[in-house]
C-alpha positions in Angstrom: 19.5 9.2 -60.1 21.3 11.0 -57.3 24.0 9.1 -55.5 24.3 9.0 -51.6 27.2 11.5 -52.0 24.7 14.1 -53.1 22.9 13.7 -49.8 25.9 14.5 -47.5 25.6 17.9 -45.9 28.7 20.0 -45.3 29.2 20.1 -41.5 30.5 23.7 -41.8 27.2 24.8 -43.1 25.0 22.5 -41.0 22.8 24.2 -38.4 24.3 23.6 -35.0 22.1 22.0 -32.2 21.8 24.3 -29.2 24.2 23.3 -26.5 22.4 22.3 -23.3 23.6 23.5 -20.0 22.3 22.1 -16.8 22.4 22.7 -13.1 20.8 21.2 -9.9 20.5 22.5 -6.4 18.4 22.3 -3.3 17.5 24.4 -0.3 16.0 23.2 2.9 12.4 24.2 3.7 11.8 22.3 6.9 9.3 24.3 8.9 9.9 25.4 12.4 7.9 23.9 15.2 4.7 25.9 15.7 3.8 25.9 12.0 0.5 24.0 11.4 0.3 20.8 9.4 -2.1 19.9 6.6 -2.8 16.7 4.8 -5.3 15.1 7.3 -8.1 17.7 7.2 -7.7 18.4 10.8 -5.6 20.8 13.0 -2.3 19.2 13.8 0.7 21.3 15.2 3.7 18.9 15.0 6.2 18.8 17.9 9.1 17.0 16.1 10.8 16.9 12.8 11.3 13.3 11.6 13.4 14.3 8.5 14.2 17.5 6.6 12.1 19.0 3.8 13.6 20.5 0.6 13.0 22.6 -2.4 14.9 20.9 -5.3 15.6 22.8 -8.4 16.8 22.0 -11.9 17.8 24.5 -14.5 18.0 23.5 -18.2 19.2 26.1 -20.7 20.4 26.7 -24.1 21.5 30.1 -25.7 17.8 30.2 -27.0 15.7 29.0 -24.1 15.6 28.0 -20.5 13.4 25.8 -18.3 13.4 25.8 -14.5 11.9 22.9 -12.6 11.0 23.1 -8.9 9.9 20.3 -6.6 8.6 21.1 -3.1 8.3 18.5 -0.3 4.7 19.8 0.5 1.2 18.8 -0.1 0.4 21.4 -2.7 1.3 25.0 -3.8 -1.3 27.5 -4.8 -1.7 29.3 -8.2 -1.0 32.6 -6.4 2.1 31.3 -4.7 3.5 29.8 -8.0 3.0 33.3 -9.7 4.8 34.9 -6.7 7.7 32.4 -7.0 7.9 32.9 -10.9 8.1 36.6 -10.5 10.7 36.4 -7.8 12.8 34.1 -10.0 12.5 36.4 -13.0 13.5 39.5 -11.0 16.5 37.8 -9.5 17.8 35.7 -12.5 16.2 37.1 -15.7 14.7 33.6 -16.4 11.2 34.1 -17.8 8.6 33.3 -15.2 6.4 31.4 -17.7 9.3 29.0 -18.1 9.3 28.0 -14.4 7.4 25.0 -13.3 6.6 24.7 -9.6 5.3 21.3 -8.3 4.6 19.7 -5.0 5.3 16.1 -4.1 1.9 15.9 -2.4 3.4 15.1 0.8 0.8 14.7 3.5 3.3 15.2 6.4 4.2 18.7 5.3 3.3 22.2 6.7 0.4 24.4 5.9 1.6 26.0 2.6 -1.9 26.4 1.4 -5.5 26.4 3.0 -7.0 22.9 3.4 -10.4 22.7 5.0 -10.3 24.8 8.3 -6.4 24.8 8.4 -5.2 28.1 7.0 -1.9 28.6 5.3 1.0 30.0 7.3 1.9 33.1 5.5 5.3 33.6 7.2 6.3 30.0 6.1 5.2 30.8 2.5 7.7 33.6 2.4 10.4 31.1 3.7 9.6 28.8 0.8 9.8 31.6 -1.8 13.2 32.8 -0.6 14.5 29.3 -0.4 13.4 28.5 -4.0 14.9 31.6 -5.4 18.2 30.9 -3.5 18.2 27.3 -5.0 17.6 28.6 -8.5 20.4 31.1 -8.3 22.6 28.3 -7.0 21.6 26.0 -9.8 22.2 28.7 -12.4 25.7 29.2 -11.1 26.3 25.4 -11.3 25.2 25.0 -14.9 27.6 23.3 -17.3 27.3 21.6 -20.6 25.3 18.5 -20.3 23.3 15.7 -21.9 20.2 13.9 -21.1 19.2 10.3 -20.8 15.8 8.6 -20.3 14.7 5.4 -18.7 11.3 3.7 -17.8 10.9 0.9 -15.2 7.7 -0.9 -14.2 7.3 -0.9 -10.4 4.1 -2.8 -9.5 4.6 -3.6 -5.9 4.1 -0.1 -4.5 1.0 1.5 -6.1 -2.5 0.2 -5.5 -6.0 1.7 -6.4 -7.7 2.5 -3.2 -11.3 2.4 -4.5 -13.2 -0.8 -4.1 -16.7 -1.6 -5.8 -19.2 -3.4 -3.4 -22.2 -5.4 -4.2 -24.6 -2.7 -3.0 -23.4 -0.5 -5.7 -21.2 1.8 -3.4 -17.6 2.6 -4.0 -15.5 2.9 -0.9 -12.1 4.6 -0.5 -9.6 2.3 1.1 -12.1 -0.5 0.8 -10.9 -4.1 1.5 -11.2 -7.0 -1.0 -11.3 -9.3 2.1 -14.9 -8.1 2.6 -17.2 -10.8 1.2 -19.4 -8.0 -0.4 -16.3 -6.6 -2.3 -16.5 -7.0 -6.1 -13.4 -5.4 -7.6 -11.0 -2.5 -7.7 -12.6 0.7 -9.3 -9.8 2.0 -11.4 -6.2 1.6 -12.6 -2.8 2.5 -11.4 0.4 3.7 -13.2 3.2 1.5 -12.3 5.8 3.2 -14.6 8.7 5.0 -12.9 10.3 7.4 -15.3 13.7 8.8 -14.8 15.4 11.7 -16.8 19.1 11.6 -16.0 21.3 14.6 -16.6 25.2 14.4 -16.7 28.0 16.6 -17.8 29.6 16.0 -21.1 32.5 14.6 -19.1 30.2 11.8 -17.8 29.6 13.2 -14.2 26.0 12.7 -13.0 24.4 16.2 -12.2 21.0 15.2 -11.1 17.8 13.3 -11.8 14.1 14.0 -12.4 12.0 11.2 -11.2 8.3 10.7 -12.0 6.1 8.2 -10.2 2.4 8.0 -9.3 1.5 7.4 -5.6 0.2 9.1 -2.6 2.8 9.9 0.1 0.6 9.8 3.2 3.0 8.6 5.9 3.0 10.6 9.2 0.0 12.7 7.9 -1.8 12.1 11.2 0.9 12.4 13.8 3.0 15.0 15.5 6.0 14.8 13.0 6.9 16.8 10.1 8.3 14.5 7.3 9.1 14.6 3.5 7.5 11.1 3.2 8.8 8.5 0.7 9.8 11.1 -1.7 12.2 12.4 0.8 13.5 8.9 1.4 14.0 8.2 -2.3 16.1 11.4 -2.7 18.1 10.5 0.4 18.8 6.9 -0.9 19.9 8.3 -4.2 22.2 10.7 -2.5 23.9 7.8 -0.8 24.8 6.3 -4.2 26.1 9.5 -5.6 23.1 11.3 -7.1 23.7 15.0 -6.1 20.0 16.1 -6.4 16.9 14.1 -7.4 13.6 15.9 -8.1 10.4 13.9 -7.4 7.4 14.7 -9.5 4.2 12.9 -8.7 1.8 11.7 -11.3 -2.0 11.5 -11.6 -2.2 10.0 -8.1 -5.9 10.7 -7.3 -6.8 7.2 -6.1 -3.4 5.6 -6.3 -2.0 4.6 -2.8 0.5 2.4 -1.3 -2.2 0.6 0.9 -3.1 -2.8 -0.8 -6.8 -3.5 -0.8 -6.0 -7.2 -0.8 -4.0 -6.7 2.4 -5.3 -3.4 3.9 -3.8 -4.1 7.4 -0.2 -4.4 6.1 1.6 -1.3 6.7 4.6 -0.5 4.5 6.7 2.3 6.0 8.0 5.1 4.0 11.6 4.0 4.3 10.7 0.7 2.5 8.8 2.4 -0.3 11.5 5.0 -0.8 14.2 2.4 -0.9 12.2 0.3 -3.4 11.8 3.3 -5.7 15.5 4.2 -5.4 16.4 0.8 -6.5 14.1 1.0 -9.5 15.7 4.4 -10.4 19.1 2.7 -10.2 17.9 0.0 -12.4 16.9 2.6 -15.0 20.2 4.4 -14.7 22.1 1.1 -15.4 20.4 0.8 -18.9 20.1 4.6 -19.6 21.7 6.0 -22.8 
């Protein structure tokens, strides 16, 4: 019978794990006044900027492979624009375009980066975003250093609600109210799990975060302001406590909203929601290994 000594592998002959290098960066993509806004299925041209919008970038690479994550403070990003951004990144940095993920936070108070209804995309703004993303990736690449990754999950049930209500007549209404005597129940689920990937240097310095949560950011969608919504607040609050860059990646948010059908007239401002989520992220960081 073999002894445990026979199972010891000589470290000199062991395959080495690829050393991870990571870098984060951001570039402002706040539109100029005059760019159209989308997110409310109507023509709105904002006259003010409430808070800045960003493209946030994370580069994760080893000697064998690389992944680039891009999060935009916009409603959406088109397939064609993603292809354009990938090609520009590959040309400038050598990173494979197929290894680049471009996502939008689904912010309803952002500019017209794609056509929605009768509101056409602003092509000049699209070029601004492409240039900003490439610059941020180049910056993130220049900042890469040996790093390690942590993971945390926290349940945050106070923010997300399913906005679909089933009524006695068989109809299902978006943003229905359970205060209506003819309301029966909520149609579908929510996803309350806030997931955080933390990236820090091997010396213990936090380099950045990737945060995933599922909820519609619809604040200021119908007014004269550009805003990054609660994902922007989340990143700003985390910056205040020492997080250099925090990418927000939304989940399967189709009917998940911050309006509670039990109290549909209760308005929760984006600052409150962003702050709640930032505290949940900090809770996850405290227990992250």
